[in-house]
LUMMIKE-258446 format. One record per atom (N, C-alpha, C): residue number from 1; residue in three letters; chain; atom name; x, y, z. Coordinates in Angstrom, 3 decimals, padded with zeros to 6 digits. Layout:
+------+------+------+--------+----------+----------+----------+
: kevo : kedo : bado : torvex :     east :    north :       up :
+------+------+------+--------+----------+----------+----------+
:  NUM :  Ala :    A :     CA :        X :        Y :        Z :
...
+------+------+------+--------+----------+----------+----------+
! end
This chain:
+------+------+------+--------+----------+----------+----------+
: kevo : kedo : bado : torvex :     east :    north :       up :
+------+------+------+--------+----------+----------+----------+
:    1 :  Unk :    A :      N :  112.311 :  246.529 :  262.761 :
:    1 :  Unk :    A :     CA :  111.435 :  246.176 :  261.670 :
:    1 :  Unk :    A :      C :  110.522 :  247.334 :  261.297 :
:    2 :  Unk :    A :      N :  110.420 :  248.324 :  262.170 :
:    2 :  Unk :    A :     CA :  109.537 :  249.440 :  261.853 :
:    2 :  Unk :    A :      C :  110.075 :  250.239 :  260.672 :
:    3 :  Unk :    A :      N :  111.372 :  250.452 :  260.637 :
:    3 :  Unk :    A :     CA :  111.948 :  251.234 :  259.531 :
:    3 :  Unk :    A :      C :  111.789 :  250.501 :  258.207 :
:    4 :  Unk :    A :      N :  112.055 :  249.190 :  258.199 :
:    4 :  Unk :    A :     CA :  111.929 :  248.422 :  256.962 :
:    4 :  Unk :    A :      C :  110.489 :  248.397 :  256.469 :
:    5 :  Unk :    A :      N :  109.559 :  248.189 :  257.386 :
:    5 :  Unk :    A :     CA :  108.150 :  248.176 :  257.004 :
:    5 :  Unk :    A :      C :  107.687 :  249.515 :  256.461 :
:    6 :  Unk :    A :      N :  108.134 :  250.591 :  257.100 :
:    6 :  Unk :    A :     CA :  107.741 :  251.922 :  256.638 :
:    6 :  Unk :    A :      C :  108.294 :  252.231 :  255.260 :
:    7 :  Unk :    A :      N :  109.553 :  251.869 :  255.022 :
:    7 :  Unk :    A :     CA :  110.159 :  252.128 :  253.712 :
:    7 :  Unk :    A :      C :  109.421 :  251.362 :  252.618 :
:    8 :  Unk :    A :      N :  109.118 :  250.105 :  252.860 :
:    8 :  Unk :    A :     CA :  108.419 :  249.311 :  251.854 :
:    8 :  Unk :    A :      C :  106.989 :  249.800 :  251.629 :
:    9 :  Unk :    A :      N :  106.330 :  250.257 :  252.666 :
:    9 :  Unk :    A :     CA :  104.979 :  250.785 :  252.490 :
:    9 :  Unk :    A :      C :  104.991 :  252.110 :  251.731 :
:   10 :  Unk :    A :      N :  106.008 :  252.936 :  251.958 :
:   10 :  Unk :    A :     CA :  106.134 :  254.173 :  251.183 :
:   10 :  Unk :    A :      C :  106.380 :  253.847 :  249.712 :
:   11 :  Unk :    A :      N :  107.202 :  252.832 :  249.441 :
:   11 :  Unk :    A :     CA :  107.427 :  252.400 :  248.062 :
:   11 :  Unk :    A :      C :  106.123 :  251.928 :  247.428 :
:   12 :  Unk :    A :      N :  105.324 :  251.183 :  248.174 :
:   12 :  Unk :    A :     CA :  104.050 :  250.690 :  247.645 :
:   12 :  Unk :    A :      C :  103.106 :  251.839 :  247.316 :
:   13 :  Unk :    A :      N :  103.034 :  252.811 :  248.192 :
:   13 :  Unk :    A :     CA :  102.155 :  253.958 :  247.941 :
:   13 :  Unk :    A :      C :  102.649 :  254.751 :  246.743 :
:   14 :  Unk :    A :      N :  103.966 :  254.962 :  246.657 :
:   14 :  Unk :    A :     CA :  104.526 :  255.710 :  245.538 :
:   14 :  Unk :    A :      C :  104.189 :  255.048 :  244.206 :
:   15 :  Unk :    A :      N :  104.398 :  253.737 :  244.114 :
:   15 :  Unk :    A :     CA :  104.134 :  253.057 :  242.853 :
:   15 :  Unk :    A :      C :  102.642 :  252.921 :  242.568 :
:   16 :  Unk :    A :      N :  101.801 :  252.920 :  243.594 :
:   16 :  Unk :    A :     CA :  100.360 :  252.930 :  243.355 :
:   16 :  Unk :    A :      C :  099.931 :  254.264 :  242.744 :
:   17 :  Unk :    A :      N :  100.502 :  255.355 :  243.244 :
:   17 :  Unk :    A :     CA :  100.203 :  256.666 :  242.672 :
:   17 :  Unk :    A :      C :  100.716 :  256.756 :  241.244 :
:   18 :  Unk :    A :      N :  101.950 :  256.281 :  241.010 :
:   18 :  Unk :    A :     CA :  102.511 :  256.298 :  239.658 :
:   18 :  Unk :    A :      C :  101.678 :  255.447 :  238.718 :
:   19 :  Unk :    A :      N :  101.198 :  254.293 :  239.194 :
:   19 :  Unk :    A :     CA :  100.379 :  253.413 :  238.348 :
:   19 :  Unk :    A :      C :  099.062 :  254.075 :  237.975 :
:   20 :  Unk :    A :      N :  098.445 :  254.777 :  238.919 :
:   20 :  Unk :    A :     CA :  097.172 :  255.426 :  238.593 :
:   20 :  Unk :    A :      C :  097.375 :  256.588 :  237.618 :
:   21 :  Unk :    A :      N :  098.433 :  257.357 :  237.813 :
:   21 :  Unk :    A :     CA :  098.721 :  258.452 :  236.872 :
:   21 :  Unk :    A :      C :  099.054 :  257.892 :  235.490 :
:   22 :  Unk :    A :      N :  099.848 :  256.840 :  235.458 :
:   22 :  Unk :    A :     CA :  100.226 :  256.224 :  234.185 :
:   22 :  Unk :    A :      C :  098.992 :  255.686 :  233.459 :
:   23 :  Unk :    A :      N :  098.098 :  255.058 :  234.209 :
:   23 :  Unk :    A :     CA :  096.894 :  254.501 :  233.592 :
:   23 :  Unk :    A :      C :  095.990 :  255.603 :  233.042 :
:   24 :  Unk :    A :      N :  095.877 :  256.707 :  233.793 :
:   24 :  Unk :    A :     CA :  095.023 :  257.804 :  233.334 :
:   24 :  Unk :    A :      C :  095.594 :  258.494 :  232.095 :
:   25 :  Unk :    A :      N :  096.917 :  258.666 :  232.053 :
:   25 :  Unk :    A :     CA :  097.523 :  259.357 :  230.916 :
:   25 :  Unk :    A :      C :  097.651 :  258.482 :  229.689 :
:   26 :  Unk :    A :      N :  098.101 :  257.250 :  229.859 :
:   26 :  Unk :    A :     CA :  098.390 :  256.425 :  228.684 :
:   26 :  Unk :    A :      C :  097.253 :  255.472 :  228.335 :
:   27 :  Unk :    A :      N :  096.556 :  254.957 :  229.313 :
:   27 :  Unk :    A :     CA :  095.512 :  253.981 :  229.056 :
:   27 :  Unk :    A :      C :  096.066 :  252.612 :  228.688 :
:   28 :  Unk :    A :      N :  097.365 :  252.452 :  228.803 :
:   28 :  Unk :    A :     CA :  097.988 :  251.165 :  228.469 :
:   28 :  Unk :    A :      C :  097.797 :  250.191 :  229.627 :
:   29 :  Unk :    A :      N :  097.463 :  248.955 :  229.288 :
:   29 :  Unk :    A :     CA :  097.163 :  247.983 :  230.321 :
:   29 :  Unk :    A :      C :  098.398 :  247.264 :  230.843 :
:   30 :  Unk :    A :      N :  099.344 :  246.958 :  229.974 :
:   30 :  Unk :    A :     CA :  100.489 :  246.157 :  230.411 :
:   30 :  Unk :    A :      C :  101.404 :  246.941 :  231.345 :
:   31 :  Unk :    A :      N :  101.693 :  248.182 :  231.022 :
:   31 :  Unk :    A :     CA :  102.532 :  248.994 :  231.894 :
:   31 :  Unk :    A :      C :  101.864 :  249.262 :  233.232 :
:   32 :  Unk :    A :      N :  100.554 :  249.473 :  233.199 :
:   32 :  Unk :    A :     CA :  099.815 :  249.689 :  234.438 :
:   32 :  Unk :    A :      C :  099.846 :  248.435 :  235.300 :
:   33 :  Unk :    A :      N :  099.703 :  247.274 :  234.676 :
:   33 :  Unk :    A :     CA :  099.746 :  246.019 :  235.433 :
:   33 :  Unk :    A :      C :  101.115 :  245.806 :  236.076 :
:   34 :  Unk :    A :      N :  102.169 :  246.168 :  235.357 :
:   34 :  Unk :    A :     CA :  103.506 :  246.024 :  235.935 :
:   34 :  Unk :    A :      C :  103.724 :  246.989 :  237.088 :
:   35 :  Unk :    A :      N :  103.221 :  248.192 :  236.983 :
:   35 :  Unk :    A :     CA :  103.358 :  249.149 :  238.079 :
:   35 :  Unk :    A :      C :  102.519 :  248.736 :  239.287 :
:   36 :  Unk :    A :      N :  101.348 :  248.173 :  239.049 :
:   36 :  Unk :    A :     CA :  100.542 :  247.660 :  240.159 :
:   36 :  Unk :    A :      C :  101.257 :  246.484 :  240.821 :
:   37 :  Unk :    A :      N :  101.873 :  245.623 :  240.009 :
:   37 :  Unk :    A :     CA :  102.660 :  244.519 :  240.576 :
:   37 :  Unk :    A :      C :  103.825 :  245.021 :  241.406 :
:   38 :  Unk :    A :      N :  104.480 :  246.095 :  240.960 :
:   38 :  Unk :    A :     CA :  105.562 :  246.687 :  241.735 :
:   38 :  Unk :    A :      C :  105.037 :  247.240 :  243.050 :
:   39 :  Unk :    A :      N :  103.875 :  247.829 :  243.006 :
:   39 :  Unk :    A :     CA :  103.262 :  248.325 :  244.232 :
:   39 :  Unk :    A :      C :  102.965 :  247.178 :  245.197 :
:   40 :  Unk :    A :      N :  102.494 :  246.067 :  244.673 :
:   40 :  Unk :    A :     CA :  102.234 :  244.897 :  245.523 :
:   40 :  Unk :    A :      C :  103.515 :  244.305 :  246.091 :
:   41 :  Unk :    A :      N :  104.604 :  244.411 :  245.317 :
:   41 :  Unk :    A :     CA :  105.889 :  243.914 :  245.820 :
:   41 :  Unk :    A :      C :  106.394 :  244.745 :  246.993 :
:   42 :  Unk :    A :      N :  105.956 :  245.970 :  247.120 :
:   42 :  Unk :    A :     CA :  106.267 :  246.756 :  248.301 :
:   42 :  Unk :    A :      C :  105.245 :  246.575 :  249.405 :
:   43 :  Unk :    A :      N :  103.992 :  246.367 :  249.010 :
:   43 :  Unk :    A :     CA :  102.911 :  246.272 :  249.991 :
:   43 :  Unk :    A :      C :  102.959 :  244.969 :  250.791 :
:   44 :  Unk :    A :      N :  103.197 :  243.855 :  250.132 :
:   44 :  Unk :    A :     CA :  103.143 :  242.568 :  250.837 :
:   44 :  Unk :    A :      C :  104.212 :  242.441 :  251.921 :
:   45 :  Unk :    A :      N :  105.508 :  242.581 :  251.605 :
:   45 :  Unk :    A :     CA :  106.474 :  242.471 :  252.699 :
:   45 :  Unk :    A :      C :  106.411 :  243.655 :  253.661 :
:   46 :  Unk :    A :      N :  106.047 :  244.841 :  253.161 :
:   46 :  Unk :    A :     CA :  105.952 :  245.997 :  254.040 :
:   46 :  Unk :    A :      C :  104.881 :  245.838 :  255.100 :
:   47 :  Unk :    A :      N :  103.723 :  245.337 :  254.696 :
:   47 :  Unk :    A :     CA :  102.657 :  245.126 :  255.677 :
:   47 :  Unk :    A :      C :  103.007 :  243.990 :  256.635 :
:   48 :  Unk :    A :      N :  103.706 :  242.977 :  256.135 :
:   48 :  Unk :    A :     CA :  104.136 :  241.879 :  257.011 :
:   48 :  Unk :    A :      C :  105.132 :  242.384 :  258.051 :
:   49 :  Unk :    A :      N :  106.124 :  243.153 :  257.639 :
:   49 :  Unk :    A :     CA :  107.107 :  243.705 :  258.583 :
:   49 :  Unk :    A :      C :  106.440 :  244.653 :  259.574 :
:   50 :  Unk :    A :      N :  105.527 :  245.474 :  259.079 :
:   50 :  Unk :    A :     CA :  104.833 :  246.403 :  259.959 :
:   50 :  Unk :    A :      C :  103.985 :  245.653 :  260.979 :
:   51 :  Unk :    A :      N :  103.334 :  244.577 :  260.544 :
:   51 :  Unk :    A :     CA :  102.520 :  243.762 :  261.447 :
:   51 :  Unk :    A :      C :  103.395 :  243.137 :  262.531 :
:   52 :  Unk :    A :      N :  104.559 :  242.600 :  262.156 :
:   52 :  Unk :    A :     CA :  105.439 :  241.978 :  263.133 :
:   52 :  Unk :    A :      C :  106.089 :  243.011 :  264.039 :
:   53 :  Unk :    A :      N :  106.331 :  244.215 :  263.544 :
:   53 :  Unk :    A :     CA :  106.964 :  245.222 :  264.398 :
:   53 :  Unk :    A :      C :  106.042 :  245.641 :  265.534 :
:   54 :  Unk :    A :      N :  104.747 :  245.484 :  265.361 :
:   54 :  Unk :    A :     CA :  103.799 :  245.797 :  266.432 :
:   54 :  Unk :    A :      C :  103.779 :  244.707 :  267.504 :
:   55 :  Unk :    A :      N :  104.154 :  243.480 :  267.156 :
:   55 :  Unk :    A :     CA :  104.024 :  242.351 :  268.061 :
:   55 :  Unk :    A :      C :  105.320 :  241.923 :  268.735 :
:   56 :  Unk :    A :      N :  106.445 :  242.485 :  268.318 :
:   56 :  Unk :    A :     CA :  107.712 :  242.087 :  268.914 :
:   56 :  Unk :    A :      C :  108.280 :  243.250 :  269.727 :
:   57 :  Unk :    A :      N :  109.185 :  242.924 :  270.636 :
:   57 :  Unk :    A :     CA :  109.783 :  243.994 :  271.430 :
:   57 :  Unk :    A :      C :  110.683 :  244.846 :  270.538 :
:   58 :  Unk :    A :      N :  110.844 :  246.111 :  270.854 :
:   58 :  Unk :    A :     CA :  111.634 :  246.998 :  269.990 :
:   58 :  Unk :    A :      C :  113.103 :  246.570 :  269.938 :
:   59 :  Unk :    A :      N :  113.666 :  246.644 :  268.754 :
:   59 :  Unk :    A :     CA :  115.083 :  246.340 :  268.573 :
:   59 :  Unk :    A :      C :  115.894 :  247.589 :  268.875 :
:   60 :  Unk :    A :      N :  117.192 :  247.431 :  269.120 :
:   60 :  Unk :    A :     CA :  118.027 :  248.624 :  269.312 :
:   60 :  Unk :    A :      C :  118.050 :  249.524 :  268.076 :
:   61 :  Unk :    A :      N :  117.870 :  248.949 :  266.899 :
:   61 :  Unk :    A :     CA :  117.852 :  249.747 :  265.675 :
:   61 :  Unk :    A :      C :  116.626 :  250.656 :  265.594 :
:   62 :  Unk :    A :      N :  115.556 :  250.269 :  266.298 :
:   62 :  Unk :    A :     CA :  114.323 :  251.043 :  266.255 :
:   62 :  Unk :    A :      C :  114.288 :  252.164 :  267.299 :
:   63 :  Unk :    A :      N :  115.227 :  252.136 :  268.242 :
:   63 :  Unk :    A :     CA :  115.264 :  253.133 :  269.301 :
:   63 :  Unk :    A :      C :  116.206 :  254.269 :  268.903 :
:   64 :  Unk :    A :      N :  115.711 :  255.503 :  268.790 :
:   64 :  Unk :    A :     CA :  116.596 :  256.597 :  268.384 :
:   64 :  Unk :    A :      C :  117.634 :  256.951 :  269.442 :
:   65 :  Unk :    A :      N :  117.417 :  256.570 :  270.703 :
:   65 :  Unk :    A :     CA :  118.362 :  256.880 :  271.779 :
:   65 :  Unk :    A :      C :  119.242 :  255.690 :  272.143 :
:   66 :  Unk :    A :      N :  119.266 :  254.660 :  271.336 :
:   66 :  Unk :    A :     CA :  120.030 :  253.458 :  271.650 :
:   66 :  Unk :    A :      C :  121.517 :  253.706 :  271.468 :
:   67 :  Unk :    A :      N :  122.292 :  252.997 :  272.252 :
:   67 :  Unk :    A :     CA :  123.749 :  253.034 :  272.135 :
:   67 :  Unk :    A :      C :  124.218 :  251.878 :  271.273 :
:   68 :  Unk :    A :      N :  125.419 :  251.988 :  270.759 :
:   68 :  Unk :    A :     CA :  125.972 :  250.950 :  269.892 :
:   68 :  Unk :    A :      C :  126.117 :  249.624 :  270.633 :
:   69 :  Unk :    A :      N :  126.432 :  249.674 :  271.920 :
:   69 :  Unk :    A :     CA :  126.649 :  248.449 :  272.705 :
:   69 :  Unk :    A :      C :  125.377 :  247.616 :  272.859 :
:   70 :  Unk :    A :      N :  124.232 :  248.263 :  272.767 :
:   70 :  Unk :    A :     CA :  122.971 :  247.536 :  272.921 :
:   70 :  Unk :    A :      C :  122.706 :  246.590 :  271.753 :
:   71 :  Unk :    A :      N :  123.265 :  246.885 :  270.602 :
:   71 :  Unk :    A :     CA :  123.060 :  246.035 :  269.438 :
:   71 :  Unk :    A :      C :  124.092 :  244.930 :  269.309 :
:   72 :  Unk :    A :      N :  125.065 :  244.886 :  270.221 :
:   72 :  Unk :    A :     CA :  126.105 :  243.864 :  270.143 :
:   72 :  Unk :    A :      C :  125.537 :  242.514 :  270.552 :
:   73 :  Unk :    A :      N :  126.115 :  241.478 :  270.010 :
:   73 :  Unk :    A :     CA :  125.682 :  240.125 :  270.347 :
:   73 :  Unk :    A :      C :  126.197 :  239.144 :  269.312 :
:   74 :  Unk :    A :      N :  125.632 :  237.975 :  269.346 :
:   74 :  Unk :    A :     CA :  126.040 :  236.937 :  268.420 :
:   74 :  Unk :    A :      C :  125.550 :  237.305 :  267.026 :
:   75 :  Unk :    A :      N :  126.455 :  237.301 :  266.072 :
:   75 :  Unk :    A :     CA :  126.087 :  237.639 :  264.700 :
:   75 :  Unk :    A :      C :  125.469 :  236.443 :  264.018 :
:   76 :  Unk :    A :      N :  126.012 :  235.267 :  264.247 :
:   76 :  Unk :    A :     CA :  125.476 :  234.062 :  263.638 :
:   76 :  Unk :    A :      C :  126.543 :  233.321 :  262.883 :
:   77 :  Unk :    A :      N :  126.153 :  232.229 :  262.300 :
:   77 :  Unk :    A :     CA :  127.088 :  231.399 :  261.553 :
:   77 :  Unk :    A :      C :  126.971 :  231.721 :  260.077 :
:   78 :  Unk :    A :      N :  128.100 :  231.810 :  259.417 :
:   78 :  Unk :    A :     CA :  128.120 :  232.072 :  257.989 :
:   78 :  Unk :    A :      C :  128.599 :  230.821 :  257.264 :
:   79 :  Unk :    A :      N :  128.051 :  230.534 :  256.103 :
:   79 :  Unk :    A :     CA :  128.472 :  229.333 :  255.384 :
:   79 :  Unk :    A :      C :  129.897 :  229.487 :  254.849 :
:   80 :  Unk :    A :      N :  130.572 :  228.356 :  254.764 :
:   80 :  Unk :    A :     CA :  131.914 :  228.382 :  254.197 :
:   80 :  Unk :    A :      C :  131.818 :  228.418 :  252.672 :
:   81 :  Unk :    A :      N :  132.934 :  228.642 :  252.029 :
:   81 :  Unk :    A :     CA :  132.918 :  228.671 :  250.567 :
:   81 :  Unk :    A :      C :  132.605 :  227.271 :  250.035 :
:   82 :  Unk :    A :      N :  131.903 :  227.240 :  248.908 :
:   82 :  Unk :    A :     CA :  131.450 :  225.975 :  248.370 :
:   82 :  Unk :    A :      C :  131.360 :  226.065 :  246.858 :
:   83 :  Unk :    A :      N :  131.493 :  224.929 :  246.206 :
:   83 :  Unk :    A :     CA :  131.377 :  224.853 :  244.750 :
:   83 :  Unk :    A :      C :  129.936 :  224.600 :  244.318 :
:   84 :  Unk :    A :      N :  129.066 :  224.191 :  245.256 :
:   84 :  Unk :    A :     CA :  127.732 :  223.753 :  244.875 :
:   84 :  Unk :    A :      C :  126.825 :  224.865 :  244.356 :
:   85 :  Unk :    A :      N :  126.864 :  226.081 :  244.856 :
:   85 :  Unk :    A :     CA :  126.039 :  227.128 :  244.221 :
:   85 :  Unk :    A :      C :  126.457 :  227.400 :  242.774 :
:   86 :  Unk :    A :      N :  127.748 :  227.376 :  242.508 :
:   86 :  Unk :    A :     CA :  128.228 :  227.548 :  241.131 :
:   86 :  Unk :    A :      C :  127.736 :  226.407 :  240.243 :
:   87 :  Unk :    A :      N :  127.792 :  225.188 :  240.771 :
:   87 :  Unk :    A :     CA :  127.327 :  224.023 :  240.019 :
:   87 :  Unk :    A :      C :  125.827 :  224.124 :  239.746 :
:   88 :  Unk :    A :      N :  125.080 :  224.598 :  240.717 :
:   88 :  Unk :    A :     CA :  123.642 :  224.760 :  240.519 :
:   88 :  Unk :    A :      C :  123.355 :  225.845 :  239.478 :
:   89 :  Unk :    A :      N :  124.154 :  226.894 :  239.444 :
:   89 :  Unk :    A :     CA :  123.994 :  227.929 :  238.430 :
:   89 :  Unk :    A :      C :  124.294 :  227.420 :  237.032 :
:   90 :  Unk :    A :      N :  125.336 :  226.588 :  236.897 :
:   90 :  Unk :    A :     CA :  125.660 :  225.976 :  235.608 :
:   90 :  Unk :    A :      C :  124.512 :  225.069 :  235.161 :
:   91 :  Unk :    A :      N :  123.926 :  224.341 :  236.106 :
:   91 :  Unk :    A :     CA :  122.800 :  223.466 :  235.770 :
:   91 :  Unk :    A :      C :  121.593 :  224.279 :  235.302 :
:   92 :  Unk :    A :      N :  121.328 :  225.390 :  235.964 :
:   92 :  Unk :    A :     CA :  120.207 :  226.242 :  235.550 :
:   92 :  Unk :    A :      C :  120.453 :  226.831 :  234.164 :
:   93 :  Unk :    A :      N :  121.691 :  227.206 :  233.886 :
:   93 :  Unk :    A :     CA :  122.018 :  227.719 :  232.551 :
:   93 :  Unk :    A :      C :  121.856 :  226.629 :  231.506 :
:   94 :  Unk :    A :      N :  122.206 :  225.411 :  231.857 :
:   94 :  Unk :    A :     CA :  122.055 :  224.300 :  230.925 :
:   94 :  Unk :    A :      C :  120.583 :  224.018 :  230.623 :
:   95 :  Unk :    A :      N :  119.745 :  224.128 :  231.651 :
:   95 :  Unk :    A :     CA :  118.306 :  223.944 :  231.436 :
:   95 :  Unk :    A :      C :  117.757 :  225.076 :  230.570 :
:   96 :  Unk :    A :      N :  118.230 :  226.298 :  230.787 :
:   96 :  Unk :    A :     CA :  117.773 :  227.425 :  229.970 :
:   96 :  Unk :    A :      C :  118.233 :  227.279 :  228.520 :
:   97 :  Unk :    A :      N :  119.412 :  226.711 :  228.310 :
:   97 :  Unk :    A :     CA :  119.904 :  226.503 :  226.952 :
:   97 :  Unk :    A :      C :  119.114 :  225.436 :  226.204 :
:   98 :  Unk :    A :      N :  118.300 :  224.679 :  226.906 :
:   98 :  Unk :    A :     CA :  117.464 :  223.674 :  226.252 :
:   98 :  Unk :    A :      C :  116.465 :  224.320 :  225.305 :
:   99 :  Unk :    A :      N :  116.121 :  225.574 :  225.540 :
:   99 :  Unk :    A :     CA :  115.231 :  226.279 :  224.623 :
:   99 :  Unk :    A :      C :  115.895 :  226.507 :  223.270 :
:  100 :  Unk :    A :      N :  117.227 :  226.556 :  223.264 :
:  100 :  Unk :    A :     CA :  117.963 :  226.824 :  222.024 :
:  100 :  Unk :    A :      C :  118.445 :  225.534 :  221.375 :
:  101 :  Unk :    A :      N :  119.075 :  224.672 :  222.169 :
:  101 :  Unk :    A :     CA :  119.753 :  223.512 :  221.603 :
:  101 :  Unk :    A :      C :  118.952 :  222.225 :  221.626 :
:  102 :  Unk :    A :      N :  117.896 :  222.148 :  222.379 :
:  102 :  Unk :    A :     CA :  117.087 :  220.940 :  222.396 :
:  102 :  Unk :    A :      C :  116.938 :  220.366 :  223.786 :
:  103 :  Unk :    A :      N :  116.072 :  219.370 :  223.879 :
:  103 :  Unk :    A :     CA :  115.713 :  218.797 :  225.166 :
:  103 :  Unk :    A :      C :  116.861 :  218.062 :  225.840 :
:  104 :  Unk :    A :      N :  117.808 :  217.547 :  225.080 :
:  104 :  Unk :    A :     CA :  118.907 :  216.789 :  225.675 :
:  104 :  Unk :    A :      C :  119.720 :  217.655 :  226.633 :
:  105 :  Unk :    A :      N :  119.792 :  218.954 :  226.382 :
:  105 :  Unk :    A :     CA :  120.520 :  219.844 :  227.277 :
:  105 :  Unk :    A :      C :  119.801 :  219.960 :  228.619 :
:  106 :  Unk :    A :      N :  118.470 :  219.918 :  228.590 :
:  106 :  Unk :    A :     CA :  117.701 :  219.979 :  229.833 :
:  106 :  Unk :    A :      C :  117.916 :  218.721 :  230.657 :
:  107 :  Unk :    A :      N :  118.045 :  217.584 :  230.014 :
:  107 :  Unk :    A :     CA :  118.283 :  216.336 :  230.750 :
:  107 :  Unk :    A :      C :  119.610 :  216.420 :  231.491 :
:  108 :  Unk :    A :      N :  120.639 :  216.893 :  230.799 :
:  108 :  Unk :    A :     CA :  121.949 :  217.056 :  231.439 :
:  108 :  Unk :    A :      C :  121.849 :  218.079 :  232.574 :
:  109 :  Unk :    A :      N :  121.144 :  219.179 :  232.338 :
:  109 :  Unk :    A :     CA :  121.001 :  220.220 :  233.356 :
:  109 :  Unk :    A :      C :  120.283 :  219.733 :  234.595 :
:  110 :  Unk :    A :      N :  119.197 :  218.975 :  234.410 :
:  110 :  Unk :    A :     CA :  118.475 :  218.453 :  235.573 :
:  110 :  Unk :    A :      C :  119.316 :  217.445 :  236.341 :
:  111 :  Unk :    A :      N :  120.113 :  216.644 :  235.641 :
:  111 :  Unk :    A :     CA :  120.994 :  215.692 :  236.323 :
:  111 :  Unk :    A :      C :  122.045 :  216.425 :  237.152 :
:  112 :  Unk :    A :      N :  122.659 :  217.452 :  236.576 :
:  112 :  Unk :    A :     CA :  123.668 :  218.218 :  237.309 :
:  112 :  Unk :    A :      C :  123.017 :  218.974 :  238.471 :
:  113 :  Unk :    A :      N :  121.800 :  219.490 :  238.279 :
:  113 :  Unk :    A :     CA :  121.095 :  220.184 :  239.362 :
:  113 :  Unk :    A :      C :  120.786 :  219.227 :  240.501 :
:  114 :  Unk :    A :      N :  120.388 :  218.017 :  240.184 :
:  114 :  Unk :    A :     CA :  120.115 :  217.020 :  241.223 :
:  114 :  Unk :    A :      C :  121.379 :  216.723 :  242.031 :
:  115 :  Unk :    A :      N :  122.493 :  216.553 :  241.341 :
:  115 :  Unk :    A :     CA :  123.768 :  216.291 :  242.025 :
:  115 :  Unk :    A :      C :  124.160 :  217.498 :  242.883 :
:  116 :  Unk :    A :      N :  123.950 :  218.720 :  242.372 :
:  116 :  Unk :    A :     CA :  124.304 :  219.916 :  243.130 :
:  116 :  Unk :    A :      C :  123.449 :  220.064 :  244.379 :
:  117 :  Unk :    A :      N :  122.169 :  219.768 :  244.276 :
:  117 :  Unk :    A :     CA :  121.292 :  219.862 :  245.448 :
:  117 :  Unk :    A :      C :  121.703 :  218.824 :  246.488 :
:  118 :  Unk :    A :      N :  122.041 :  217.619 :  246.047 :
:  118 :  Unk :    A :     CA :  122.535 :  216.611 :  246.988 :
:  118 :  Unk :    A :      C :  123.831 :  217.058 :  247.646 :
:  119 :  Unk :    A :      N :  124.706 :  217.704 :  246.885 :
:  119 :  Unk :    A :     CA :  125.954 :  218.212 :  247.444 :
:  119 :  Unk :    A :      C :  125.719 :  219.295 :  248.482 :
:  120 :  Unk :    A :      N :  124.777 :  220.192 :  248.223 :
:  120 :  Unk :    A :     CA :  124.455 :  221.242 :  249.190 :
:  120 :  Unk :    A :      C :  123.882 :  220.634 :  250.461 :
:  121 :  Unk :    A :      N :  123.020 :  219.640 :  250.314 :
:  121 :  Unk :    A :     CA :  122.422 :  219.001 :  251.489 :
:  121 :  Unk :    A :      C :  123.482 :  218.282 :  252.308 :
:  122 :  Unk :    A :      N :  124.345 :  217.519 :  251.652 :
:  122 :  Unk :    A :     CA :  125.403 :  216.808 :  252.379 :
:  122 :  Unk :    A :      C :  126.341 :  217.770 :  253.083 :
:  123 :  Unk :    A :      N :  126.681 :  218.856 :  252.399 :
:  123 :  Unk :    A :     CA :  127.607 :  219.820 :  252.981 :
:  123 :  Unk :    A :      C :  126.979 :  220.547 :  254.163 :
:  124 :  Unk :    A :      N :  125.699 :  220.868 :  254.072 :
:  124 :  Unk :    A :     CA :  125.055 :  221.573 :  255.174 :
:  124 :  Unk :    A :      C :  124.855 :  220.655 :  256.379 :
:  125 :  Unk :    A :      N :  124.692 :  219.366 :  256.139 :
:  125 :  Unk :    A :     CA :  124.541 :  218.420 :  257.252 :
:  125 :  Unk :    A :      C :  125.853 :  218.189 :  257.983 :
:  126 :  Unk :    A :      N :  126.961 :  218.161 :  257.216 :
:  126 :  Unk :    A :     CA :  128.261 :  217.899 :  257.832 :
:  126 :  Unk :    A :      C :  128.862 :  219.154 :  258.427 :
:  127 :  Unk :    A :      N :  128.501 :  220.307 :  257.898 :
:  127 :  Unk :    A :     CA :  129.036 :  221.546 :  258.436 :
:  127 :  Unk :    A :      C :  130.365 :  221.953 :  257.860 :
:  128 :  Unk :    A :      N :  130.737 :  221.468 :  256.713 :
:  128 :  Unk :    A :     CA :  131.997 :  221.845 :  256.107 :
:  128 :  Unk :    A :      C :  132.067 :  221.454 :  254.662 :
:  129 :  Unk :    A :      N :  133.230 :  221.633 :  254.088 :
:  129 :  Unk :    A :     CA :  133.433 :  221.328 :  252.672 :
:  129 :  Unk :    A :      C :  133.582 :  219.837 :  252.505 :
:  130 :  Unk :    A :      N :  132.917 :  219.282 :  251.479 :
:  130 :  Unk :    A :     CA :  133.018 :  217.844 :  251.191 :
:  130 :  Unk :    A :      C :  134.214 :  217.613 :  250.305 :
+------+------+------+--------+----------+----------+----------+
! end
């Protein structure tokens, strides 16, 4: 976690410097606000990772003298293929199209999203494809 935290903190510092230079040269408020927001997007997770890297034991990735065998172990479980993320994406697109075609499209989108969320929950509880 030390490497990830350091990279994100360097990104935060870089964009803070860019934001201050941009503000001094242009005086524009919206671009400066976006650059400050980008700096915060690096600062928040970077400081969190850095804080946790101080409190946890070092990982093999953090040790420059570590061997490849030290990082071996259980990788974890990966989800199987499913139709529900695609269905949820179609529902989100339908809700977004409500801005163009009218509120009735949002009703259909929310109904399909509800069904998709129920499908994801059922599938994750059973551990396989429904």
